[in-house]
C-alpha positions in Angstrom: 12.5 -6.3 -12.3 12.3 -7.2 -16.0 15.2 -8.7 -17.9 16.0 -9.0 -21.6 14.9 -12.6 -21.2 11.3 -11.6 -20.5 8.7 -11.3 -23.3 5.0 -10.4 -23.3 1.9 -11.8 -25.0 -1.6 -10.5 -24.8 -5.1 -11.8 -25.1 -8.7 -10.6 -24.5 -11.8 -12.2 -23.3 -15.0 -10.5 -24.5 -17.1 -11.0 -21.4 -16.1 -12.2 -18.0 -19.8 -12.8 -17.2 -20.3 -15.4 -19.9 -18.8 -18.8 -19.2 -16.2 -19.1 -21.9 -12.5 -19.6 -22.8 -10.0 -18.1 -25.2 -6.6 -19.2 -26.3 -3.3 -17.4 -27.0 -0.4 -18.9 -28.9 3.0 -19.0 -27.3 5.9 -18.0 -29.6 8.9 -19.1 -27.5 9.9 -21.4 -24.6 9.7 -20.1 -21.1 7.9 -19.9 -17.8 4.9 -17.7 -17.1 6.0 -15.5 -14.2 3.2 -13.0 -14.0 -0.3 -12.5 -15.4 -1.8 -8.9 -15.5 -5.4 -8.3 -16.2 -7.3 -5.0 -16.8 -11.0 -4.6 -16.8 -13.0 -2.8 -19.5 -16.3 -3.0 -17.6 -17.7 -4.1 -14.3 -19.4 -7.2 -13.0 -22.4 -7.7 -10.7 -24.3 -10.4 -8.8 -21.2 -12.7 -8.2 -17.4 -12.8 -8.6 -15.9 -13.5 -12.0 -13.2 -16.1 -11.6 -10.4 -16.7 -14.2 -8.3 -19.8 -14.4 -5.3 -20.4 -16.7 -4.1 -23.6 -18.3 -1.2 -24.5 -20.6 -0.7 -27.0 -23.4 1.6 -28.9 -21.0 -1.2 -29.4 -18.5 -4.5 -28.6 -20.3 -6.7 -30.1 -17.6 -4.8 -28.7 -14.6 -4.8 -25.0 -13.5 -1.5 -23.2 -13.5 -0.6 -23.1 -9.8 -1.0 -19.6 -8.3 -2.4 -18.1 -11.4 -6.1 -17.5 -10.5 -7.5 -14.0 -10.8 -10.9 -13.0 -9.3 -12.9 -9.8 -10.0 -14.9 -9.1 -6.9 -18.3 -7.9 -7.7 -19.5 -4.7 -6.1 -16.0 -3.3 -5.6 -14.7 -3.4 -9.2 -14.6 -0.8 -11.9 -13.4 -0.1 -15.4 -9.6 0.2 -15.4 -9.0 -2.0 -12.3 -5.8 -4.0 -12.7 -5.4 -7.5 -11.1 -2.3 -9.7 -11.1 -1.1 -13.1 -10.2 2.3 -14.8 -10.1 2.2 -18.5 -11.0 4.4 -20.8 -9.0 4.1 -24.2 -10.8 2.8 -25.9 -13.9 3.7 -22.6 -15.7 6.2 -23.8 -18.3 5.4 -23.2 -22.0 7.1 -24.1 -25.2 7.2 -22.7 -28.7 3.9 -23.5 -30.4 2.0 -24.1 -27.1 -1.1 -22.3 -26.0 -2.3 -20.6 -22.8 -6.0 -21.0 -22.2 -8.0 -18.4 -20.2 -11.3 -19.5 -18.8 -14.0 -17.6 -16.9 -16.6 -19.2 -14.7 -19.4 -17.0 -16.0 -21.0 -16.6 -12.6 -21.3 -12.8 -12.7 -23.6 -10.5 -14.7 -22.8 -7.3 -16.6 -20.6 -7.2 -19.7 -17.0 -6.9 -18.7 -14.2 -7.3 -21.4 -10.9 -8.2 -19.9 -7.4 -7.8 -21.4 -4.5 -10.0 -20.2 -0.8 -9.6 -20.5 1.4 -12.7 -19.8 5.0 -12.1 -18.7 7.1 -15.0 -19.8 10.7 -15.5 -18.8 12.9 -17.5 -21.2 
């Protein structure tokens, strides 16, 4: 259930199959309660694994946040979610970092929505 205290920020990663990261700025203090990802492509060869980090703990993965695209059973439009449980606090002016391991092949753009509760 969403409340008036929830807000949403979005980010994209151009290719899940290329080891890379992207950052999105956080406009207000809160806690990441859900991460939603939708694929705009498919992967092959190996799974694409995403990790998420915050300014508060840039070298530590947000607990419970990981999302994996399983190769061979994925398709354009597939939606995956995670619900972080710890190390998920953010402040005004912080960032959220999205990283992919780049183990898969096939170009697959991914779009992310972060649900943050004030």
